[in-house]
C-alpha positions as CSV (number, residue, x, y, z in Angstrom):
1,X,-17.1,-40.4,20.0
2,X,-14.4,-38.3,18.6
3,X,-12.8,-39.4,15.3
4,X,-11.3,-37.9,12.2
5,X,-13.8,-36.5,9.7
6,X,-15.3,-39.4,7.7
7,X,-15.0,-39.2,4.0
8,X,-18.4,-39.2,2.4
9,X,-19.1,-41.7,-0.4
10,X,-20.4,-38.8,-2.4
11,X,-23.1,-39.7,-4.9
12,X,-23.3,-36.6,-7.2
13,X,-26.7,-36.8,-8.9
14,X,-26.2,-33.8,-11.0
15,X,-23.2,-31.9,-12.3
16,X,-21.8,-28.7,-10.7
17,X,-24.0,-25.9,-12.0
18,X,-21.6,-23.1,-10.9
19,X,-21.5,-21.0,-7.7
20,X,-23.9,-22.0,-5.1
21,X,-25.0,-19.5,-2.5
22,X,-26.6,-21.8,0.0
23,X,-26.6,-25.5,0.7
24,X,-29.2,-27.1,2.9
25,X,-28.0,-30.3,4.6
26,X,-30.4,-32.7,6.2
27,X,-28.9,-35.7,8.1
28,X,-31.2,-38.7,7.4
29,X,-31.7,-42.1,8.8
30,X,-35.0,-43.7,8.0
31,X,-37.0,-40.4,7.7
32,X,-39.5,-41.4,5.1
33,X,-42.4,-40.2,7.2
34,X,-41.2,-36.6,7.2
35,X,-38.5,-36.1,4.6
36,X,-40.8,-35.1,1.8
37,X,-42.4,-32.3,4.0
38,X,-39.0,-31.0,5.0
39,X,-37.8,-30.9,1.4
40,X,-40.9,-29.2,0.1
41,X,-40.6,-26.5,2.8
42,X,-36.9,-26.0,2.1
43,X,-37.6,-25.6,-1.6
44,X,-40.4,-23.0,-1.0
45,X,-38.1,-21.1,1.3
46,X,-35.1,-21.1,-1.1
47,X,-37.5,-20.0,-3.9
48,X,-38.4,-16.8,-1.9
49,X,-34.7,-16.0,-1.6
50,X,-34.0,-16.4,-5.3
51,X,-30.5,-17.6,-4.8
52,X,-28.4,-20.4,-6.3
53,X,-28.9,-23.2,-3.9
54,X,-28.9,-27.0,-3.4
55,X,-30.4,-29.5,-0.9
56,X,-28.3,-32.3,0.3
57,X,-29.7,-35.4,2.1
58,X,-26.8,-37.0,4.0
59,X,-28.1,-40.5,4.3
60,X,-26.7,-42.7,7.2
61,X,-27.9,-46.0,5.8
62,X,-31.6,-45.7,5.5
63,X,-33.6,-48.8,4.6
64,X,-37.0,-47.2,4.2
65,X,-36.6,-45.5,0.9
66,X,-35.6,-42.1,2.1
67,X,-33.0,-41.9,-0.7
68,X,-35.7,-42.3,-3.5
69,X,-37.9,-39.6,-1.7
70,X,-34.9,-37.3,-1.7
71,X,-34.1,-37.8,-5.4
72,X,-37.7,-37.3,-6.3
73,X,-37.5,-33.8,-5.0
74,X,-34.3,-33.1,-6.8
75,X,-32.1,-33.3,-3.7
76,X,-28.6,-34.6,-3.8
77,X,-28.1,-37.8,-1.9
78,X,-24.7,-38.3,-0.1
79,X,-24.4,-41.7,1.4
80,X,-22.3,-41.7,4.6
81,X,-21.3,-45.2,5.8
82,X,-19.9,-44.1,9.2
83,X,-22.8,-44.2,11.7
84,X,-23.7,-41.2,13.8
85,X,-25.5,-37.9,13.7
86,X,-22.2,-36.0,13.5
87,X,-20.8,-38.4,10.8
88,X,-23.9,-37.8,8.7
89,X,-23.6,-34.0,9.0
90,X,-19.8,-34.0,8.3
91,X,-20.3,-36.1,5.2
92,X,-23.1,-33.8,3.9
93,X,-21.3,-30.6,4.7
94,X,-18.1,-31.8,3.1
95,X,-20.1,-32.4,-0.1
96,X,-21.9,-29.0,0.1
97,X,-20.8,-26.5,-2.5
98,X,-22.5,-23.5,-1.0
99,X,-20.9,-20.4,0.4
100,X,-23.4,-20.8,3.3
101,X,-24.6,-24.0,4.8
102,X,-27.8,-24.5,6.8
103,X,-28.2,-27.8,8.7
104,X,-31.5,-29.1,10.1
105,X,-33.0,-32.4,11.1
106,X,-35.3,-34.2,8.6
107,X,-38.0,-35.1,11.2
108,X,-40.1,-32.0,10.5
109,X,-39.5,-30.7,14.0
110,X,-37.8,-27.7,12.5
111,X,-39.6,-25.5,10.1
112,X,-37.4,-25.0,6.9
113,X,-39.6,-22.1,6.0
114,X,-37.6,-20.1,8.5
115,X,-34.5,-20.5,6.3
116,X,-34.6,-16.7,5.2
117,X,-34.0,-15.7,8.9
118,X,-30.6,-17.5,8.9
119,X,-29.7,-16.4,5.4
120,X,-30.3,-12.7,6.3
121,X,-27.9,-12.9,9.3
122,X,-25.3,-14.8,7.2
123,X,-25.5,-12.2,4.5
124,X,-24.9,-9.5,7.2
125,X,-21.5,-11.1,7.8
126,X,-22.1,-13.5,10.7
127,X,-20.1,-16.7,10.6
128,X,-22.5,-18.8,12.6
129,X,-26.2,-18.3,13.0
130,X,-27.7,-20.4,15.7
131,X,-31.4,-21.1,16.0
132,X,-33.1,-20.7,19.4
133,X,-36.2,-22.6,20.3
134,X,-36.3,-21.6,23.9
135,X,-38.4,-18.6,25.2
136,X,-35.2,-17.2,26.9
137,X,-33.9,-16.5,23.4
138,X,-37.2,-15.4,21.8
139,X,-38.0,-18.9,20.5
140,X,-41.1,-21.1,20.8
141,X,-41.6,-24.7,21.8
142,X,-44.9,-26.0,20.6
143,X,-46.8,-28.3,23.0
144,X,-45.4,-31.8,23.0
145,X,-42.3,-30.8,20.9
146,X,-39.7,-31.2,23.6
147,X,-39.5,-33.7,26.5
148,X,-39.9,-32.1,29.9
149,X,-36.3,-32.9,31.1
150,X,-34.8,-31.5,27.8
151,X,-36.8,-28.3,28.0
152,X,-36.6,-27.4,31.7
153,X,-33.3,-29.1,32.9
154,X,-30.8,-30.4,30.3
155,X,-31.0,-27.7,27.6
156,X,-31.1,-24.7,29.9
157,X,-28.3,-26.1,32.1
158,X,-26.0,-26.8,29.1
159,X,-26.9,-23.6,27.5
160,X,-26.0,-21.8,30.7
161,X,-22.7,-23.6,31.0
162,X,-22.0,-22.7,27.3
163,X,-22.6,-19.0,28.1
164,X,-20.6,-18.9,31.3
165,X,-17.7,-21.3,30.6
166,X,-17.2,-20.5,26.8
167,X,-19.0,-17.0,26.6
168,X,-21.2,-18.2,23.7
169,X,-24.0,-15.7,23.1
170,X,-26.7,-18.3,22.7
171,X,-29.6,-19.7,24.6
172,X,-30.2,-23.0,23.0
173,X,-27.0,-25.0,22.6
174,X,-28.7,-28.1,21.4
175,X,-30.7,-26.5,18.6
176,X,-29.7,-28.4,15.4
177,X,-31.0,-25.9,13.0
178,X,-28.2,-23.4,12.3
179,X,-26.4,-21.8,9.5
180,X,-22.8,-21.1,8.9
181,X,-20.2,-20.2,6.3
182,X,-18.5,-23.1,4.7
183,X,-15.1,-21.4,5.3
184,X,-15.9,-21.1,9.1
185,X,-16.9,-24.7,9.3
186,X,-13.7,-25.9,7.6
187,X,-11.6,-24.0,10.1
188,X,-13.3,-25.8,13.0
189,X,-11.9,-29.2,12.3
190,X,-15.0,-30.9,13.8
191,X,-14.2,-34.2,15.4
192,X,-17.3,-35.5,17.1
193,X,-19.3,-38.1,15.1
194,X,-22.3,-38.3,17.5
195,X,-24.8,-35.9,19.0
196,X,-21.9,-33.9,20.5
197,X,-21.3,-32.5,16.9
198,X,-23.7,-29.6,17.6
199,X,-22.2,-28.6,20.9
200,X,-18.7,-29.0,19.5
201,X,-19.4,-26.5,16.8
202,X,-20.7,-24.0,19.4
203,X,-17.8,-24.4,21.8
204,X,-15.1,-24.3,19.2
205,X,-16.7,-21.3,17.5
206,X,-16.8,-19.5,20.8
207,X,-13.2,-20.3,21.6
208,X,-12.1,-18.9,18.3
209,X,-14.0,-15.6,18.8
210,X,-16.4,-16.2,16.0
211,X,-19.1,-13.7,15.0
212,X,-22.2,-15.5,16.3
213,X,-25.8,-14.5,15.9
214,X,-29.0,-16.1,17.2
215,X,-32.4,-16.1,15.7
216,X,-35.6,-17.3,17.3
217,X,-37.4,-20.2,15.7
218,X,-40.3,-22.5,16.6
219,X,-39.9,-26.2,17.4
220,X,-42.7,-28.5,16.4
221,X,-43.5,-32.1,17.4
222,X,-41.6,-34.3,15.0
223,X,-43.7,-36.1,12.4
224,X,-42.1,-39.6,12.8
225,X,-44.5,-42.5,13.0
226,X,-42.3,-45.5,12.2
227,X,-39.7,-45.1,14.9
228,X,-38.8,-43.1,18.1
229,X,-36.4,-40.1,18.1
230,X,-32.7,-41.0,17.8
231,X,-31.8,-38.9,20.8
232,X,-31.2,-40.7,24.1
233,X,-31.7,-38.4,27.1
234,X,-29.2,-39.7,29.6
235,X,-26.7,-41.2,27.3
236,X,-26.4,-38.1,25.1
237,X,-26.7,-35.9,28.2
238,X,-23.7,-37.5,29.8
239,X,-21.7,-37.5,26.6
240,X,-22.4,-33.8,26.3
241,X,-21.3,-33.1,29.9
242,X,-18.1,-35.1,29.4
243,X,-17.5,-33.2,26.3
244,X,-17.9,-29.9,28.1
245,X,-15.6,-30.9,30.9
246,X,-12.9,-32.0,28.3
247,X,-13.1,-28.6,26.8
248,X,-13.0,-26.8,30.1
249,X,-10.4,-28.4,32.4
250,X,-10.2,-25.1,34.3
251,X,-13.6,-25.7,35.8
252,X,-13.3,-29.5,36.3
253,X,-9.7,-29.7,37.6
254,X,-7.8,-26.5,37.9
255,X,-10.1,-24.3,40.1
256,X,-11.2,-27.1,42.4
257,X,-7.5,-28.2,42.7
258,X,-6.4,-24.7,43.6
259,X,-9.2,-24.4,46.2
260,X,-8.0,-27.6,47.8
261,X,-4.4,-26.5,47.8
262,X,-5.5,-23.2,49.5
263,X,-7.4,-25.2,52.1
264,X,-4.5,-27.4,52.7
265,X,-2.1,-24.5,53.2
266,X,-4.5,-22.9,55.6
267,X,-4.7,-26.1,57.5
268,X,-1.0,-26.2,57.9
269,X,-1.0,-22.6,59.0
270,X,-3.2,-23.2,61.9
271,X,-2.3,-26.8,62.7
272,X,1.5,-26.7,62.8
273,X,1.6,-24.2,65.8
274,X,-1.5,-25.9,67.3
275,X,-3.6,-22.7,67.2
276,X,-6.7,-22.3,69.2
277,X,-9.2,-20.2,67.4
278,X,-12.9,-19.5,68.1
279,X,-12.9,-22.3,70.7
280,X,-11.4,-24.8,68.3
281,X,-8.0,-26.5,68.7
282,X,-6.2,-27.3,65.5
283,X,-3.8,-30.1,65.9
284,X,-2.5,-33.3,64.4
285,X,-5.8,-34.4,62.9
286,X,-6.2,-31.0,61.2
287,X,-2.6,-31.5,59.8
288,X,-3.6,-34.9,58.3
289,X,-6.6,-33.4,56.6
290,X,-4.5,-30.5,55.3
291,X,-2.1,-32.9,53.7
292,X,-4.9,-34.8,52.1
293,X,-6.2,-31.5,50.7
294,X,-2.8,-30.7,49.4
295,X,-2.2,-34.0,47.7
296,X,-5.7,-34.2,46.1
297,X,-5.4,-30.5,45.0
298,X,-2.0,-30.9,43.5
299,X,-3.1,-34.0,41.6
300,X,-6.1,-32.1,40.3
301,X,-4.0,-29.2,39.1
302,X,-1.6,-31.6,37.4
303,X,-4.5,-33.3,35.7
304,X,-5.8,-30.0,34.4
305,X,-2.5,-29.3,32.8
306,X,-2.3,-32.8,31.3
307,X,-5.8,-32.7,29.9
308,X,-5.5,-29.2,28.4
309,X,-2.1,-30.0,26.8
310,X,-3.6,-33.2,25.3
311,X,-6.6,-31.4,24.0
312,X,-4.5,-28.8,22.4
313,X,-2.2,-31.4,20.9
314,X,-5.2,-33.2,19.4
315,X,-6.5,-29.8,18.0
316,X,-9.6,-30.1,20.2
317,X,-8.7,-26.7,21.8
318,X,-7.0,-23.8,20.2
319,X,-3.4,-22.9,21.3
320,X,-3.2,-21.1,24.6
321,X,-0.3,-18.6,24.9
322,X,-0.4,-18.8,28.7
323,X,-0.1,-22.5,28.7
324,X,2.8,-22.3,26.1
325,X,4.6,-19.8,28.4
326,X,4.1,-22.2,31.3
327,X,5.6,-25.0,29.4
328,X,8.6,-22.9,28.3
329,X,9.2,-22.0,32.0
330,X,8.5,-25.4,33.5
331,X,10.5,-27.8,31.5
332,X,11.1,-31.5,32.1
333,X,14.5,-30.8,33.6
334,X,13.2,-28.0,36.0
335,X,10.3,-30.3,37.0
336,X,12.7,-33.1,37.9
337,X,14.9,-30.7,39.9
338,X,11.9,-29.4,41.9
339,X,10.4,-32.8,42.3
340,X,13.7,-34.3,43.5
341,X,14.2,-31.5,46.0
342,X,10.8,-31.9,47.4
343,X,11.2,-35.7,47.6
344,X,14.6,-35.3,49.3
345,X,13.2,-32.8,51.8
346,X,10.4,-35.2,52.6
347,X,12.7,-38.1,53.1
348,X,14.9,-35.9,55.3
349,X,12.0,-35.0,57.6
350,X,11.0,-38.7,57.8
351,X,14.5,-39.5,58.6
352,X,14.5,-37.0,61.5
353,X,11.4,-38.7,62.9
354,X,13.2,-42.1,62.8
355,X,16.2,-40.5,64.6
356,X,13.9,-39.2,67.3
357,X,12.4,-42.7,67.7
358,X,16.0,-44.2,67.8
359,X,17.0,-41.7,70.6
360,X,14.4,-43.2,72.9
361,X,15.4,-46.8,72.0
362,X,12.3,-47.2,69.7
363,X,9.9,-46.8,72.6
364,X,6.7,-44.8,72.7
365,X,6.9,-41.5,70.9
366,X,5.6,-38.1,71.7
367,X,3.1,-38.2,68.9
368,X,1.9,-34.5,68.8
369,X,5.7,-33.6,68.4
370,X,6.7,-36.4,66.1
371,X,3.8,-36.3,63.7
372,X,4.7,-32.7,63.0
373,X,7.7,-34.2,61.2
374,X,6.1,-37.3,59.8
375,X,3.0,-35.8,58.1
376,X,4.8,-33.0,56.3
377,X,7.7,-35.4,55.4
378,X,5.2,-37.9,53.9
379,X,3.4,-35.2,52.1
380,X,6.4,-33.7,50.6
381,X,7.7,-37.1,49.6
382,X,4.4,-37.8,47.7
383,X,4.4,-34.4,46.2
384,X,7.9,-34.8,44.9
385,X,7.2,-38.2,43.5
386,X,4.1,-36.9,41.7
387,X,6.1,-34.0,40.3
388,X,8.7,-36.2,38.9
389,X,6.2,-38.6,37.2
390,X,4.2,-35.8,36.1
391,X,7.1,-34.1,34.5
392,X,7.9,-37.1,32.5
393,X,4.2,-37.6,31.5
394,X,3.9,-34.0,30.3
395,X,7.0,-34.4,28.3
396,X,5.6,-37.4,26.6
397,X,2.3,-35.7,25.8
398,X,4.1,-32.7,24.2
399,X,6.4,-34.9,22.1
400,X,3.9,-34.8,19.2
401,X,3.9,-31.0,19.2
402,X,7.6,-30.5,19.0
């Protein structure tokens, strides 16, 4: 889900004691099995750093006494009523007072004794320091710590997509243990309230040319006994893929659309003159397929423009100067003129075909000849109609930004 940042119902257990260097934020939903261990490790790690720090437990409605455990260790409990992993983290981070923030799950799968690794990189000037559990990034996955599909398929695949689509210099996009500056986080305008929160942070950081570092860590089997992990493999995997595609309309719509248009134009090139190449004759049937490619490709390109414009208007993506130049060139009025011209040309071609039919008193047509008027005519009519409607829709999407 994507919603506005929730407002945490902050419960300040102790007064502001001045400048805080680092805040540790743990999202929590019934983590009484492991919370004490995580808090104890975090306290030991922070003690070695000898910096002003705080530990925040962002509680998402625990009913197992996690809040009392947190308080007994001196942690600040921030109740967050809006459900979701991302909601809990947004509430906890919003309440954090530190210059740096480190987030990590409270299920004891992450070793909070590794906090100094993150702090060292943050102190060097990195805005985001991502943990890496996978061997490809130097990390370690202890036996039984990560399900087979997550380790060998889901995580490597999404990490690869993150590197290639968004050029993020990381190898473990799902790693929930990471550190960042509070200022950098506030500039991201995080929106996802579920598990996509973590990937949203990586993608937005990469798109804004953030200084990102990666540190290897070890993932351990979580210590939960009372309940299963909150993560759902297929549901959360699909939501992550959907999120990736929303942030990259180029790969989902634009490039496939341009490929289809190219295939359609090539089809027209060989089918209109009925070329015979390599023992193959390209005729009317080729022309019909070529028209189908053109229509689907054009629709795909239009949708890429719609989705990216919408994502930018909702601040899910940063402004794109190339898209802005496109919008300045292709205005509503110009779109309507081009669409009307294509539609009129298509109707004229169809009208010519009707005239041919009338000349033979509406008897049998020479189909190979007539269809060379009908198919392009129908295609241009459809493209013109799409262009007119698409121009209006784009104008409506952009109303909010004017």
